[in-house]
N, C-alpha and C positions, 0 to 999 in steps of 0.2 A: 473430443478433447483437444485435438490439434487446432481445430478451427477456433475454439474458445480461447486458447492461448494466443493465437494470432490476433484476435480481437482485443484481448487485454494488453498484450505486448508490453514493451517497456521494461526497464530493469527493476523498478520499484513498485509498479502498479499492483502486482500480485500480492506483495507484502502489505501494501496499504489496504487493499480490499480485505485481506485476512484479518487485520487488526480492527476493521470497521464492521465485521460481520455481526458482532453482538450489539451494535448500536453506535451512536455518535461518540466521538472522542475529540477532546480539545486538541488544537493544532500542536501546542507545545508538548503535550503528552504523547501524541503520535510521533512527533519528532524524536523524543527520547526513546520510544519503542524501536524506531528504525535505526537509530545510531548513526551510521555512516552516510545516510542520505542527506543531500544538501537541501536547504529550505526552498530552493527553486522548484 
């Protein structure tokens, strides 16, 4: 688990992967789901 989290790393990567687990999501939709994350 620890190694996996180190590979994923980053503040938003875990949340992004969670939202993409069921399939593709359009960028703007993903942006709305994440809320505070910048578009960078």
